[in-house]
C-alpha positions in Angstrom: 20.5 -4.9 15.3 21.6 -2.5 12.7 19.0 -0.5 10.9 19.1 1.6 7.6 16.7 4.0 6.1 16.5 7.0 3.7 15.1 10.1 5.6 14.0 11.9 2.4 13.5 9.2 -0.4 11.3 11.6 -2.4 14.5 13.1 -3.7 15.3 9.9 -5.6 13.3 11.2 -8.5 16.2 13.4 -9.2 18.1 10.3 -10.5 16.1 10.9 -13.7 18.7 13.7 -14.4 21.2 11.0 -15.2 19.6 9.6 -18.3 18.9 13.2 -19.5 22.7 13.9 -19.0 23.6 10.8 -20.9 21.3 11.9 -23.7 22.8 15.2 -23.9 26.3 13.8 -24.0 25.4 11.5 -26.8 23.8 14.3 -28.8 26.8 16.6 -28.2 29.2 13.8 -29.3 27.1 13.2 -32.4 27.4 16.8 -33.5 31.1 17.0 -32.5 31.7 14.1 -35.0 29.5 15.8 -37.6 31.6 18.9 -37.5 34.8 16.9 -37.8 33.5 15.1 -40.8 33.2 18.5 -42.5 37.0 19.1 -41.9 38.0 15.8 -43.4 38.7 12.1 -42.3 38.1 11.8 -38.5 40.8 9.2 -37.9 43.4 11.3 -39.8 42.3 14.4 -37.8 42.6 12.5 -34.4 46.2 11.3 -35.5 47.1 14.9 -36.1 46.0 15.7 -32.6 48.4 13.6 -30.4 47.1 15.1 -27.2 43.5 14.0 -27.9 42.2 11.1 -25.7 38.6 9.7 -26.1 39.2 7.7 -23.0 39.7 10.7 -20.8 36.5 12.2 -22.1 34.6 9.0 -21.3 36.2 8.7 -18.0 35.4 12.4 -17.0 31.8 11.9 -18.2 31.5 8.6 -16.0 32.9 10.5 -13.0 30.3 13.4 -13.6 27.5 10.7 -13.5 28.8 9.1 -10.3 29.1 12.6 -8.7 25.4 13.3 -9.6 24.4 10.0 -8.1 26.3 10.7 -4.9 24.7 14.0 -4.4 21.1 12.7 -5.1 22.0 10.0 -2.5 23.0 12.5 -0.1 19.7 14.6 -0.5 17.9 11.4 0.3 19.7 11.4 3.6 20.7 7.8 4.2 20.8 6.9 7.9 22.0 4.0 9.9 20.7 3.2 13.3 20.0 0.8 16.0 17.2 0.0 18.6 18.0 1.3 22.0 16.1 1.2 25.4 14.4 4.3 26.4 12.1 5.3 29.3 8.4 5.7 28.5 6.2 8.3 30.1 2.6 8.5 30.9 1.7 11.5 28.7 -0.2 12.1 25.3 0.6 14.9 22.9 -1.5 16.1 20.1 0.2 18.6 17.7 -2.2 21.0 15.7 -0.6 22.5 12.6 -2.1 25.4 10.8 -2.2 25.0 7.0 -4.1 28.1 6.0 -2.9 30.3 3.2 -1.3 32.9 5.6 1.1 30.1 6.6 2.8 30.7 3.2 4.1 34.0 4.3 7.9 34.2 4.1 8.7 36.4 7.2 10.0 33.1 8.7 12.3 31.2 6.3 11.7 29.4 4.1 8.0 30.2 4.9 5.8 29.7 8.0 4.4 26.4 7.0 7.8 24.9 6.2 9.4 26.0 9.5 6.3 24.6 11.4 6.7 21.3 9.6 10.4 21.3 10.6 9.4 21.7 14.3 6.7 19.0 14.1 9.3 16.6 12.6 11.8 17.3 15.4 9.1 16.9 18.1 8.0 13.5 16.8 11.6 12.5 16.6 12.4 13.7 20.2 9.2 12.0 21.7 9.0 8.6 20.3 8.2 7.0 23.7 5.2 9.2 24.2 1.6 8.7 22.6 1.6 11.5 20.0 -0.5 12.5 17.1 -1.0 15.3 14.5 -4.1 17.3 13.5 -3.9 19.8 10.6 -6.4 22.7 10.4 -7.5 25.7 8.5 -11.1 26.5 8.3 -11.7 22.9 9.3 -9.6 20.3 11.0 -8.9 16.5 10.6 -6.5 13.9 11.8 -3.3 13.6 9.8 -1.5 11.1 12.1 -3.6 9.1 14.7 -2.3 9.2 18.2 0.2 6.3 18.7 3.6 5.5 20.4 7.0 4.8 18.8 6.1 6.6 15.6 9.1 7.2 13.5 7.9 8.1 10.0 6.2 11.5 10.5 8.2 13.0 7.7 6.4 10.8 5.2 3.1 12.5 6.2 4.5 15.9 6.6 5.9 15.9 3.1 2.3 15.7 1.7 0.9 18.5 3.8 0.4 21.9 2.2 -2.2 24.7 2.1 -4.5 22.6 0.0 -4.7 19.8 2.6 -7.8 21.5 4.0 -10.2 22.7 1.3 -11.9 25.1 3.6 -9.7 28.1 4.2 -9.5 30.2 7.3 -7.8 29.7 10.7 -10.4 27.9 12.9 -8.4 27.2 16.0 -11.5 26.1 17.9 -12.0 23.3 15.5 -8.3 22.2 15.9 -8.7 22.2 19.7 -11.9 20.2 19.5 -10.5 17.6 17.1 -7.4 17.3 19.2 -9.3 16.7 22.5 -11.4 14.0 20.6 -8.2 12.0 19.9 -7.2 11.5 23.5 -7.8 8.3 25.4 -10.4 9.2 27.9 -9.7 6.0 29.9 -6.2 7.0 30.6 -5.5 9.3 33.6 -2.4 10.7 32.3 -0.9 14.2 31.3 -2.4 15.4 28.1 -1.0 18.3 26.0 -2.4 20.1 22.9 0.3 22.0 21.1 -1.0 24.4 18.5 1.4 25.7 15.7 -0.2 28.8 14.0 0.3 32.4 13.1 -2.8 33.1 15.3 -5.0 34.7 12.5 -8.1 33.4 14.3 -11.3 35.6 13.8 -13.4 33.9 16.4 -13.5 35.0 20.1 -15.0 31.8 21.5 -11.7 30.1 21.2 -10.5 31.6 24.7 -13.7 30.2 26.3 -13.2 26.7 24.7 -9.5 26.7 25.8 -10.7 27.4 29.5 -13.4 24.6 29.3 -10.9 22.2 27.9 -8.2 22.9 30.6 -10.9 22.3 33.3 -10.9 18.6 32.1 -7.1 18.4 32.9 -5.9 18.9 29.3 -3.1 21.5 28.8 -3.1 23.8 25.8 0.1 25.6 24.6 0.6 27.7 21.5 3.6 28.2 19.1 3.5 31.5 17.3 4.7 31.1 13.7 5.6 34.4 12.1 6.7 37.9 12.8 4.6 40.9 14.3 5.3 43.1 11.1 2.6 42.7 8.3 3.8 40.9 5.2 2.1 39.8 1.9 1.1 36.2 1.2 2.4 34.5 -1.9 -0.1 33.2 -4.3 1.1 29.9 -5.6 -1.2 30.0 -8.6 -0.4 33.4 -9.9 3.3 33.6 -8.5 2.4 37.1 -7.2 0.9 38.2 -3.9 -2.7 37.4 -2.7 -5.1 40.3 -3.3 -8.6 41.0 -2.0 -11.7 41.8 -4.0 -10.7 45.4 -4.3 -7.3 44.4 -5.7 -5.3 45.3 -2.6 -2.5 43.0 -1.5 -3.6 41.0 1.6 -1.3 41.3 4.6 -0.7 39.0 7.5 1.1 39.2 10.8 1.6 37.1 13.9 -1.3 37.5 16.4 0.9 36.9 19.5 -1.8 38.5 21.8 -4.4 36.0 20.8 -2.1 33.1 21.1 -0.9 34.2 24.6 -4.5 34.4 25.6 -5.2 30.9 24.4 -2.2 29.4 26.2 -3.0 31.3 29.4 -6.7 30.0 29.2 -5.3 26.4 28.5 -3.0 26.4 31.3 0.0 26.1 29.0 2.8 28.3 27.6 3.2 30.5 24.6 6.3 30.0 22.5 7.4 32.3 19.8 9.6 31.3 16.8 13.1 32.6 16.6 16.2 30.4 16.5 15.2 26.9 15.5 17.4 24.9 18.0 16.3 27.2 20.9 12.6 27.0 19.8 12.8 23.2 20.0 14.6 23.1 23.4 11.9 25.5 24.9 9.0 23.4 23.7 10.8 20.1 24.6 11.4 21.5 28.2 7.7 22.0 28.8 6.9 18.4 27.4 9.5 16.9 29.7 7.9 18.5 32.7 4.7 16.5 32.0 4.0 12.9 32.9 6.0 10.3 34.9 8.2 7.5 33.9 6.2 4.3 33.7 8.6 1.8 32.1 11.0 1.2 29.2 10.6 0.5 25.5 12.8 0.2 22.4 13.2 3.1 20.0 15.0 3.6 16.9 18.0 6.1 16.8 19.5 7.1 13.5 22.7 8.9 12.4 22.9 10.8 9.2 25.5 9.4 6.6 24.9 12.3 4.0 27.9 14.4 5.1 30.3 11.5 4.2 28.7 11.2 0.8 29.1 14.9 0.1 32.8 14.9 1.2 33.4 12.0 -0.9 31.6 13.6 -3.9 33.7 16.9 -3.5 37.0 14.8 -3.3 36.0 13.1 -6.5 35.2 16.5 -8.1 38.7 17.8 -7.2 40.4 14.7 -8.5 38.5 14.9 -11.7 40.1 18.2 -12.5 43.5 16.5 -12.6 42.4 14.3 -15.5 42.2 16.7 -18.4 40.4 15.8 -21.6 43.8 16.3 -23.4 47.1 14.8 -22.4 49.2 17.0 -20.4 52.9 16.7 -21.4 54.1 17.3 -17.9 51.9 14.6 -16.4 52.1 12.1 -19.3 54.4 9.9 -17.3 51.7 9.6 -14.6 48.7 9.1 -16.8 46.9 6.0 -16.9 45.1 6.8 -20.1 46.6 6.7 -23.7 
């Protein structure tokens, strides 16, 4: 069975550019004709310009609109796929994602939060046969995606996540752990993993004790450090400057790798530090793959991106568009399809 979807449909709003371009074109043509009228009779002026071709201008404009459409389509990431059989495992995974203000720091490009969301998206994609869920946290925590299996639309939820998702600011990792643990199915005797993605700016010490207590129940806690060890400022989305404290000093943030390593050790898991994206995913996935046992097979959806073909097609059209000048070319006049 052939499947089709758009991975990033939110980019379709860019199609609104097309009517705007059409409007600008009509306005420019109106003023162009207005200028010609000042010079004399338009038809006579055009007759005196034998190389002029209005059909070429219209053709080039239509090509421009079509290229814009193709690029927007490419941004929406069309994908074709099919359902394939895959082995299922007896494990449950809860990903806890930090959405506090410090995650806006840009020491990891494009920023800490966006990189973390990219990792979460890839983990959902790689582990469709597992029972997997998502918790977001800052000063508080709540369930963003309930724990379920075969989930293939995590990006829809991830696109809406930002630092305003949780009204209470801070980095309460204890709350994140407690919320994650509450999501697990207590009746299932399977491998359970809590994976926390954060910069580690946690200001409470009881989180180590909580991690130890949780691990005693058989749940593994691993941490992923998002950020660098050097202190950097935090962008303020409202003022478009950097966040400042009450004294007017710029607030700095840095990765607390020591705290995150301690949490992972207490939780019987591993600490991962962000570097190369592909390498990060492979390391995290290796730990996930070491958990649980195969307990059957299920159908999952596998997709292949089509956007590279659209981009190449659009670029070919752009190159060909340069061949058709707005004015007739005497050297190419015998090959021209326009008069």
